[in-house]
N, C-alpha and C positions, 0 to 999 in steps of 0.2 A: 438552081432555084428550088427551095424547099417548100413543099405543099402539104397542107393538112386537109383531109376530106372528112366532112361531118355528114353521115348518111346512115340511117338505121336499117336499110336493106343491104345485107352483105353482098349479094350478087351484083346489085346496082353499084355499090361502092367499088368492087373489084373491076367491074366493067369501066367505070369512070377512070380509075387508076390506070388501067391498061391503055385506055384511049389517050390520056394525058401523056403517058410515057412514049406512046407511039408517035405523038406529035412533037413532044419535047424530050428526046432521049436523055438529055443531060439533067432533067428535073429529077427530084427525089420526093416521093410521097413518104413523109416521115411518120405519119399517123393516120389511122382511120378510126374515127370516133362515132359511136352509135347513139348517143343520148346527150341531153343537156347536162346531166349530172357528170357524165364521163368527160365531156368537153371542158366544163368549168374546172374540174380537178386537174385535167391535163394542162390547161393554160396557166393554172396557178403554180405548177411545178416545172414547166419547160419553157425554153426560149420560143419566141414568136417565129412562125414561118414567114416566108415571103408572100404567100398567097393562100387563101382558104376557099375551098369549094364547099358550100353548105346547103344541104336540103333545108327547106323551111319547116315542114311539118314532121317532127320527130315523135317517137312513141310517148315521150313525157312532156310534150309541149312544142311551142314554136321556137326555132333556133335563135330568134332575136333576143330571147331572154339571156342567152350566153353572153352576148355582146353588151347587154345592159349591165350585167354583173361584173364582167371582167374588162378592164381597160385594154382594148386592142386597137392598134392603129394599122394593122395589116389589112390590105384590100380583101374584100369578101365578094365572091361571085355566088349569088344564090341560085339554086336549082328549084324551079317551081312548076307546078301544074295549074296554078291559079289563073283566073280569067283577066280580061282587059281592065276591069275596074281596079283590081289590086295592083296591076302592073303600072298604072298611071302614077301611083304613089312612089314607085321605085324611080321612075324617070324624074319626078319632082325633087327627090332627095339625093340624086346623083349616085345611086347604088346600082351596080350592074347585076344582070340576071340572065339565065338561060332557061328556056322552056323544056319541060319534060314532055314526051320522051326525047332526049337529046341524041345527037349523033356526032360523028367525027368532025363534021363541018362546024356545028355550033360550038363545040368545045374549042376547036381551032380558032374560030373568030373571037371567042372570049379571051383566049390566051394572047392573041394578037393585040386586042384592045388593052389587056393588062400591060403588056410591054410598052405600048404607046403612051398610056396614061397612068402608070403605076404611082407617079408622084402626085396625081391629082384626084385620086379616089377620095370620096368623102366618107369618113368613119368617125362617128361620135355617138354617145349614148342617147342624146336627144333624138337623133334621126331614127335609131332602132326602136326607141320607145314609141315614137310616132307611128312607125310602120306596124309595130306590135299591136297597138290600139286599133289600127285600121283592120288588121287581120282578125282580131277578136270580134270586131263589129261585123265583119264579113261572115265569120263562122256563125254568129248569132242569127244573121239574116237567112243563112242557109241551114237552119236547124234540121238535124236529121230526124226523120219520122219513123224509120224502121231499122231493125237490126237483122243481119243475115245469120241464119243458123243452118247447121248441118242436119239433114233428115234423110236417112237411108243414103241413096246415091244422089240426092238433090240438095240444092241450096235454096232456102225458103226465107222470104222476108217476114218478120214478125213486127207488127206495129208497136212502138215503144209504149203507147198508152194502154196496150193490152198486157204488158209485162208486170208481174207482181214484184219479182225480185230477181237479182243475179246472185250467184254464190259460187265459191270455189270448192271443189271436191277432188282429191287426188291430183291437185295441180291443174285441173281442167275447169274452165269457166262454164257454168250452166245457167239457164234461166227457167223460171216457172211463170206461166201465164195465169191470169185470173181464173181461167177455166181448167187450171191444173195440168196443162200440158208441159212437158219438160223437154228441153233441147240443149245440146252443147253449142258453145259459141267460140269461134276462132279469134277471140280478142281477150285481152287481159281486163281485169276489173278497172285498172287505171285508165285504159283506153276508153272503156265504156263510160266511165265517169265523166269524161270530157264531152260526150255526145248526147247523153240521155236527158240533160236539162235539169232544172231546179226541182222537179217533182221527185227526184231520187236523192237519197242520202247514203253516204258511205259510213255505215255504223261501226265497222272495224275492217281489218284487213280482208276478211272473208266475204262480207255481205254488202250489197248495194240494193237499197230497198225503195219501192214506190210508196209515196205518202198514203195513197189510197189503200195500201195493203195493211196498214197499221190499225188495229182495233183499239188498243190502248197501250200505255207504258206504265210500268209500276217500279217503285223503288226496290233496289236489290242491295245485297251486301256490298260494303265499301263504296256506297253512293253511285253504283252503276244503275243502269235502267234495263229492265227486262221487258221485251216487247211481246204483245199478243197480236196475232194476225187474223185476218178474216178468212184465210185459207189454211188448210192443214199443212204443217211443215215439220219435218222430222227432228230439227234441231232448235234449241233455244237461242234466240238472237239477243245479244247483249250490246249495250252502248256503254263505253267506258266513261268514267267520271270526268275525264278530260274533255270528252265530246258531248257530255250531257247537256250543257247550256246551249251550245250551238244546235244540237238536235231538237231541243224543245222549242227554240226560236223558229227553226225550220218547220217543225210539226204544226206550229200555230200559224204558219204562213207569214211570219214577220221577218 
C-alpha cells in the first residue's frame, strides 16, 4: 500500500509515518508534502497513492483546496483538531477523519476502516468544495482577536485592533502597535494575512498594514502608490500598480 502524508509540521508527519509503518509494515510512505502548492505540484507529476493522510489546516490554506484543483479518486483520511460542528459535515459527506492529537489506536482504526471500505470512499470536488466553504465560515465565526508575540522570556497576546502594521526585516516578522511598541512574531506574513481580517491589506511582500494606520496615499512613479502613515516608520511603504485598484477599493471600504 502506497501512502502520501500531507502535513506541514515535520515532526508530526514523521511521527504519523512511523506509526503507520508500525501498524502496516508492508506499507510505503512515498511522499510527505507540507503545503497546498507542493501537493498540487506533486499530484500533477506523480501517480496516485492508495491512501492519503492529510492535515486540514496547512500554512498556505485548507487542504480541501488541493482536492478541488486536482482530480483525485484516492481515499483521503483527514487529520483534524476541529470541533463537533465541523465534524458533522464530514459524516454527512462520507469523508473519514481522525482527531488530533492522534495515537496508534486511532491510526490503526482508520487503516482498518480503509481496508474494509476502500472501494466505497466518497471523493469528488463538490464534496470538498462544500466542506471548504463550511470551514471558511467556521474560521470567520471564530475570528482571531489577538496575535502572540515574543517579549523577553514571555509570550504576550497583542490585540489585532491595536496593531498598526506587520513587516518583514532580516527574514523575521515584526509588528508595530499604534502606541509604537515593536515585537517579533513567530508567524509568516502569509499566515497573519489569513487571521487578521479585512482591516489589513498586504501592500507588497514585506508589509501588511491596518487601514487605520494610513493617513493618505499619493501617486508615485510608474503608477505606484506611496503611503503616509499616522505613526513614524523608517521605510517608505509602496503599493504596486497591479495592486493599486484593489488597495483603493479596500481603503474606501468597498
